[in-house]
N, C-alpha and C positions, 0 to 999 in steps of 0.2 A: 339557712345560710349556705346552701349549695347552689352552684350554677353550672350549667353545661355549655354555655356559650363561650366562644373564644373571647378573651379580653386582651386587646392590643394596647396595652398601657405599660407604663413604668411606674411602679408603686414603691416609694421609699418609705420605710418605717424606721424612725429614729427613736430608740428608747434609751433613756439615760440612767446609768447606774455606775457605781465606782468599781473599777477593776484595774490591776496594775499592768505596766509595760505598754509599749506602743511606739509610734513613729510620728514625725511632724505632719500636721494637716496638709502641708504643701506637697507631701509625697503621696497623696491620695490618688486612686486610679483616675484616669482621664474621664471627663464628663461623658456620660452615656447618651446615646441617641434618645431623643425625647419626642413626645407627641404633644402639641399645644393643648392646654387645658380646655379650650373651646371645642376641640374635637372629641376629647374624652367625655365631655358632658353627655354625649349621645351614646356612650358605650353601655353595655348591659350593666345592670345594677350589681355592685359588689358590696358585701357586708363583711366587716372584720371587727372582732371584739378585742380590745386592747386593755391590758392591766399594767400598772406601775406599782411596785410594792417594796418598801424599805423593811427588811426582815430583821434588822438589828444584828450587829456583829457578834459572832460567837465568842470573840476575844473579850467581850464585856461580861462573860458569865459570872465573874466574881465581884462585879460592881453592884453595890446596893442602889436600886433605882428610886425614882421619886415616890413610889408607893411604900418605900422602906423594905423592899424584898429583893431577893435574887431571882433572876429569870434565866436560868441556864438553857442552852439550846436543846439539850436532850429532853428537857421537860416541856418544850413547846414546839419542837420540829414537826410533830404530827399535826398540830393545829395549823401551822403555816401551810403545809401541804393541803389540808382540808379547806383552808380559806381560798386557796387558788382553785382547787377542784370544784368548790361550790359555784363559782362563776364561770368556769370552763372557758377561759379566754383563748383566742387563737395565738396571740403573741403576748409575752410577758417580759418586762424589764425589771430585774431585781436590783435593789441597792443594799449595800452592806452585807452581801452574801459572800462569805469567805469559802476557801476551797472545800472544807469538810461539809459546809452547808450546801454548797452546790452539788457535791457528790451525793449527799443524802436525797436531795430533791430530784436529781437525775435518776436515781434508783426508784424513787417512790412515785413520782408523777407519771402515770401511764399514758403513752401516746405522745410524749413530748421529746424533742431533741434539744440539745444545749450547745451554745458556744459562749464561753465566759459566763456572764450573768444574764444571757438572753435565752429565752425559751420559745419554742414554736411547735405548733401541731404538725406531727409527721405526716398526717393524712392530707394536709393542705400544702406542705412545702417540702422541697428537697434542698439540701445545703450546697452552696457554691463556695466562692472565695470568702476569706475572712481576714481581719486585721485589727489594728489598734492605732490610735494617736495619743501621745502623751498629753496630759492635761496641764499645760503651763507650769511645769515644775512642781506639781503637788504630790507626785507619786501615784496619782490616779490617772485614769485614761478614758478615752472615748473609743469603745470597742464596736466593731461592726461585723456583720455577716451578711453575705448575699444569699437570698432564698429565692427559689424558683417555684412559682405556683404549679401544683400538680394539675394537669389537664387544662391549663390556661396559658395563654401567651402573655406572660408578664412575670416580673421578678421584683423582689423586695430587698432593699438594703436596710438592715436593722442596726441602728446605732444605740449605744448604751453608756451612760456615765452618771456620776454623782458629784455635785459641786461641794467643796468644803463648807463647813458652817461658819457663821460670823464674818463673812466677807464684807468689806467696806464698799460703798457705792462704786468708786472707780474700779475696784476689782470685779464686782458684779457685771459691770458694763464690759470689761475686758473679756471675761469668761463667756458672756453671751455673744459678743462679736466673734470670738474664736469659734464657738460651736456653729454659729450661723455661717461663717466662712467655710467651715468643714462641710456643712450641708451643701452649700453652693458649689464647692469644688468637686465634691463626690457625686452629687445628684444632679447638678446642672440647674438651670433657671426654672424649668417648668415640670420636672418630675414630681410625682406625688410624694408627700413626705408626712411622717408622723414622728413627733418628738415627745418622749415621755421621760419622767424621772424626778428624783429628789434634787431640785436645783437650789434649795435653801434660799429662795428668793420669793418675797411677797410682791404681788402685782401693784399693791397700793403704796409701797414705799420705795420702789426702785424702777428705773427705766429699763431694766434688763429684759423683762418679758416683752415689752414693746419693741425692743431692738430685735428680738427673735421673730416677732410678728412681721416687722417691716423688712428686715434684712434677709430672712429666710422664707418669707411669704407664708406665714403660719397663722392659723386660727385656733380657737380653743372651744371645748364643750360648754363651758359656763356662758360664754358669749352666745353660742348657737342656741342653747336651750333656755337661756334666761335664768338658770339656776344660780343660787348664791354660793359663793365660795366659803369654805370652812376649813379650819385646821384639820389635818389628818393625824396629828399627834393625839394619842389617847392616854399617855402616861401610865399605861399598863392596867389601869383599873376602871376608867370611865372615859368614853369618847368626849372630847372637848370640841364643841361645835361652833365656838366663836372664832373670829379672826379669818384671815384669808389663807389659801393653800400655799404650801411650798413644794408639793408634789404635783407634777404637771403632766398633762397629755395635750399636745398641740399637733396640728396637721395642716396640710395644704388642701385646697379645693381640687377636685370636686368632692372630697370627703367632708362630711359633717356629722356631728354627734346626734344620735337618737336621744340619748340621755347621758347623764354622768352620775356615778354613785360612789360612795365610800362604804363598801361592805364592812359591817361591824361584826364579823364572825368571832365568837367567843365560846368558851365552855365554862359554864357556871361562873360567869363574870371575869374569867381569866382570858386575856387576849394573847394572840400569837406573837405580837411585836408591839413596840411603843409607837408605831405608825399604823394607821388603817391604810389598806390599798386604795388606789383610785382606779375605777373601772369605767370604760366608755365603749358601748357598741357604736361603730361608725358605719356609714352607708354613703354610697354615691348618689342615692336618690335625693331629690329636693330641688327647689328653685335656685337659680343663680349659681349652679354648681361649677360654673367655669370662672368664677371670680373669687377674690379673697375678701372676706368680711373683716373690717377693722374693728 
């Protein structure tokens, strides 16, 4: 996954997870200079492994879960770190990670730096500007950090949020349009983009994901690889493989997924969270890399 050739591209990585505070999407930085996707298709191959992971609020420590048990953070935090370390992703978006949880992971995960609930490999990126947009009056936000590739001519804007549960269809549409517009205003029309997170939206019962595909020019690893979608909820005791995902990784061409996984790390049948992570290695290699697949 290392390359020494210069990469004259703009790569935008948008990871979604819930964090507080921010500012309106309209106050985003001006659109960056971009290179047409057709030109990028001939650039040296880039590979980037991405993970999205809902780690369950520490504030729910005293709640009896669906398996009839408590799952306090102190009893599972090492497993969360191990689940991330097992896949060794370059960029991670965490959902439901509160301050104490983020502090622990920042101390424990070696070789990563943090902004809000966004993690990245220090050996691959240096940190630039950062900020946040309030998420439509929910108390949540769309956080972002600007990352510069080490040794490469290119930078990454990482965005991170988590949609509230049980949204009605009009609200799902509104939230997806808002995020898509933030992507467009911040990244421009043709910059590379990766969008991941717990959107609490199923593709088969809402038009929200298709809005993100069309409005922000995004594709997804299930479409690219032909893999079936499955729930990432595991209810703490056994992965549930039926249904469609609410945890998403989406991206712009020329990026495409090599595969998509739901790593089921556990210790003697005990899981780190009530969600499994979603993990996708992405590459710029492949046919039709200058177009968006619907």
